[in-house]
C-alpha positions as CSV (number, residue, x, y, z in Angstrom):
1,M,111.8,94.4,36.6
2,S,111.1,98.4,35.5
3,T,111.2,97.4,31.8
4,A,108.5,95.0,32.4
5,Y,106.4,97.2,34.7
6,A,106.1,99.9,31.6
7,A,105.6,97.4,28.9
8,L,102.6,95.6,30.8
9,T,101.5,99.2,32.1
10,R,101.2,100.3,28.4
11,A,99.6,97.2,27.4
12,A,96.8,97.7,30.1
13,Y,96.2,101.4,29.0
14,L,96.4,100.5,25.1
15,A,94.0,97.5,26.2
16,S,91.6,100.0,28.3
17,V,91.5,102.4,25.6
18,R,91.4,100.6,22.4
19,D,87.6,99.7,23.3
20,R,85.8,103.1,22.5
21,T,82.3,101.8,23.9
22,T,83.4,100.8,27.1
23,V,85.6,103.9,27.4
24,F,82.6,105.9,26.9
25,F,80.5,104.0,29.5
26,T,83.2,104.1,32.3
27,F,83.0,108.3,32.2
28,A,79.6,108.6,31.3
29,F,77.5,106.0,33.3
30,P,78.3,108.4,36.5
31,L,76.9,111.8,34.9
32,V,74.0,110.0,34.0
33,F,73.3,109.1,37.3
34,L,74.7,112.7,38.1
35,L,72.0,114.5,35.9
36,V,68.8,112.4,37.3
37,F,69.5,112.7,40.9
38,G,70.9,116.6,40.2
39,L,68.0,117.8,38.4
40,L,65.9,115.5,40.5
41,F,66.6,117.2,43.8
42,R,67.8,120.3,42.4
43,G,67.5,123.2,44.9
44,Q,66.6,120.7,48.0
45,T,68.6,120.4,51.3
46,V,69.3,117.7,53.5
47,N,68.9,118.4,57.6
48,D,72.2,120.5,58.2
49,G,71.1,122.6,55.3
50,L,73.6,121.4,52.8
51,P,72.5,121.1,49.3
52,Y,71.4,118.1,48.7
53,I,73.8,117.9,45.4
54,N,76.7,117.7,47.9
55,Y,75.4,114.1,49.4
56,V,74.6,112.8,45.6
57,A,77.7,113.8,43.8
58,P,80.4,111.9,46.4
59,G,78.0,109.0,46.2
60,V,77.5,108.8,42.7
61,L,81.6,109.7,42.0
62,S,82.4,107.1,44.4
63,W,80.2,104.5,42.9
64,G,81.4,105.1,39.5
65,V,85.1,105.1,40.7
66,G,84.8,101.9,42.4
67,N,82.7,99.9,39.5
68,A,85.3,101.0,37.2
69,A,88.0,99.4,39.2
70,L,86.7,96.6,39.7
71,F,84.9,95.8,36.2
72,G,88.1,96.9,34.5
73,P,90.5,94.5,35.9
74,A,87.9,92.2,36.5
75,F,87.5,91.5,32.7
76,A,91.0,92.2,31.9
77,L,92.6,89.3,34.1
78,M,89.6,86.9,32.9
79,H,90.4,87.8,29.0
80,W,94.2,87.2,29.5
81,R,93.8,84.0,31.5
82,R,91.2,82.9,28.8
83,D,93.7,84.2,25.8
84,D,96.8,82.7,27.7
85,I,98.5,85.9,27.9
86,L,99.0,85.8,31.4
87,R,100.7,82.1,30.7
88,L,103.1,83.7,28.5
89,V,103.7,86.1,30.8
90,W,104.1,83.8,33.3
91,R,106.8,82.2,31.5
92,T,109.1,85.2,31.3
93,P,110.9,87.0,34.7
94,T,108.1,88.9,35.5
95,P,106.6,88.7,38.9
96,L,102.9,88.8,40.1
97,P,103.3,92.2,41.8
98,T,104.3,93.9,38.6
99,V,101.8,92.4,36.6
100,L,98.9,93.2,39.5
101,G,100.9,97.2,40.0
102,S,100.7,97.7,36.3
103,R,96.8,97.1,36.0
104,F,96.8,99.4,39.5
105,A,98.1,102.3,37.3
106,V,95.9,102.7,35.1
107,A,92.8,102.2,37.6
108,V,94.7,105.1,39.4
109,G,94.6,106.9,36.3
110,T,91.3,105.8,35.3
111,G,89.7,106.8,38.5
112,I,91.5,110.4,38.9
113,A,90.3,111.1,35.4
114,Q,86.6,110.4,36.5
115,A,86.8,112.4,39.4
116,A,88.2,115.4,37.4
117,L,85.5,115.4,34.8
118,F,82.4,114.5,36.9
119,T,83.4,117.0,39.1
120,A,84.0,119.7,36.6
121,V,80.3,118.9,35.0
122,A,78.9,118.9,39.0
123,L,80.1,122.3,39.7
124,L,78.4,123.9,36.7
125,P,75.5,125.8,37.3
126,L,72.8,123.3,36.6
127,F,73.8,121.4,39.5
128,G,75.7,123.4,41.6
129,L,78.5,121.4,43.8
130,H,80.0,123.9,46.1
131,L,83.4,122.5,46.4
132,S,85.6,123.5,49.7
133,G,89.3,124.3,49.9
134,D,89.6,120.8,51.0
135,W,88.8,119.0,48.1
136,P,93.2,117.9,47.5
137,L,92.4,115.6,50.7
138,A,90.4,113.8,47.9
139,L,93.0,112.4,46.5
140,P,94.9,109.9,48.4
141,L,91.3,108.7,49.6
142,L,90.5,108.2,45.8
143,V,93.9,106.3,45.3
144,L,93.0,104.3,48.5
145,G,89.7,103.5,46.9
146,V,90.5,102.4,43.8
147,A,93.0,100.1,45.4
148,A,90.5,98.4,47.4
149,F,87.8,97.8,44.5
150,L,90.7,96.7,42.3
151,A,91.4,94.1,44.5
152,M,87.7,92.8,44.1
153,G,88.2,93.1,40.9
154,L,91.0,91.0,40.5
155,V,89.1,88.6,42.8
156,V,86.0,88.2,40.1
157,G,88.5,87.9,37.2
158,S,89.8,85.1,39.0
159,L,86.7,83.2,40.0
160,A,84.8,83.9,36.6
161,D,86.0,82.1,33.1
162,T,83.7,84.3,30.7
163,P,82.4,87.8,30.4
164,E,78.9,86.5,31.7
165,A,80.0,85.6,35.0
166,V,82.6,88.6,35.6
167,A,79.5,91.0,34.8
168,A,77.0,88.6,37.0
169,I,79.6,88.9,40.0
170,A,80.3,91.9,39.8
171,N,76.6,93.3,39.5
172,C,75.5,91.3,42.5
173,V,78.4,93.0,44.3
174,M,78.2,97.0,42.9
175,V,74.4,97.3,42.6
176,P,73.4,96.5,46.3
177,M,76.5,98.3,48.0
178,A,75.5,101.4,46.0
179,F,72.0,101.8,47.8
180,L,73.5,99.9,51.1
181,S,76.3,101.8,51.3
182,G,74.4,105.4,51.5
183,A,76.2,106.3,47.7
184,F,72.7,106.8,46.1
185,Y,70.5,107.4,49.2
186,P,72.1,109.8,52.1
187,A,72.9,107.1,54.9
188,D,71.9,109.6,57.4
189,L,68.1,108.8,56.3
190,L,68.7,105.0,56.5
191,P,67.7,102.9,59.0
192,G,69.9,102.6,61.9
193,W,70.6,98.8,61.4
194,I,71.5,99.5,57.9
195,R,73.4,102.3,58.9
196,T,75.4,100.0,60.9
197,M,76.0,97.1,58.5
198,S,77.1,99.7,55.7
199,W,80.3,99.7,57.1
200,I,81.1,95.9,56.2
201,F,81.4,97.7,52.5
202,P,84.4,99.6,51.0
203,L,82.2,101.9,49.2
204,R,80.4,103.4,52.7
205,Y,84.3,104.7,53.7
206,L,84.7,105.8,50.5
207,D,81.5,107.4,49.9
208,H,82.0,108.6,53.6
209,G,85.1,110.5,53.2
210,L,84.4,112.0,49.8
211,T,81.3,113.8,51.8
212,N,82.9,115.4,54.6
213,I,85.8,116.6,52.4
214,L,83.1,118.0,49.3
215,A,81.0,119.5,52.3
216,G,83.9,121.7,53.9
217,R,83.9,119.4,57.0
218,A,87.3,117.2,56.6
219,D,88.3,116.2,60.0
220,L,91.7,114.3,60.1
221,G,90.6,112.0,62.1
222,P,87.5,110.6,60.5
223,L,89.4,111.0,57.3
224,A,92.3,108.8,58.7
225,L,89.9,106.6,59.5
226,D,87.9,106.0,56.1
227,C,91.6,105.6,54.5
228,L,92.4,102.8,57.1
229,G,89.0,100.9,56.3
230,L,90.0,101.1,52.4
231,A,93.7,99.9,53.1
232,A,92.2,97.4,55.3
233,F,90.0,96.2,52.5
234,T,92.4,96.2,50.3
235,V,95.1,94.2,52.2
236,V,92.0,91.5,52.6
237,F,90.6,91.2,49.2
238,G,94.7,91.5,48.4
239,L,95.6,88.4,49.9
240,I,92.3,86.4,48.7
241,A,93.3,87.4,44.9
242,A,96.6,85.9,45.3
243,R,95.3,82.6,46.9
244,T,92.8,82.6,44.3
245,F,94.8,83.9,41.1
246,R,95.5,81.5,38.3
247,W,98.1,82.5,35.6
248,S,95.7,79.9,33.0
249,N,92.0,78.6,33.2
250,R,94.2,74.9,32.6
251,T,95.5,75.1,36.2
């Protein structure tokens, strides 16, 4: 099983880096939003005196990581099923958890690389992000965030049979979530009913946790709840993905 896992992980990695255009925009797209919001609100602060960039950066980073974790596996699953690659894997003694685990490993690696690049750029004097000493706490939060959005991506990839369908479903999920969860606009400034509703989105938990960590006000209690929320979304969408998973379009 370890050999199969290693082979599938390598195949998933090579497939993800082969399309250089996709790789470029995976890392560049969040930076575009950082540039727009960072320059637009440069030098401004929010109610508690914290620089606005400390609200914008975690939100854009959360959205970028979630976007990649959802889109990448969704497109890969759809293509592998359409090209009958999954059906070939199904004929081998490779269980489904091994297939999904390989995708998870690549998604986590991509998410951490995104976070490292994004944070390095946001720390430049042009943007002025202040990084607290609690930043290592962001790592488990990022891993759980990737898991939650990966599970959503597996559902999308199982339901969609064409690239157009994947893009349509994924955008319908990610774009409204970016605004309603506080990723692109501070949640504290949203109407009360939207703030309450925002907790039904996994992006809210990831954004909330990263914002507190980067602002230097990380508390283990709220952070544990954010991690628990992301874990719950992973379980729910993972179960849905397991029920909707198809090895081939012929079944």
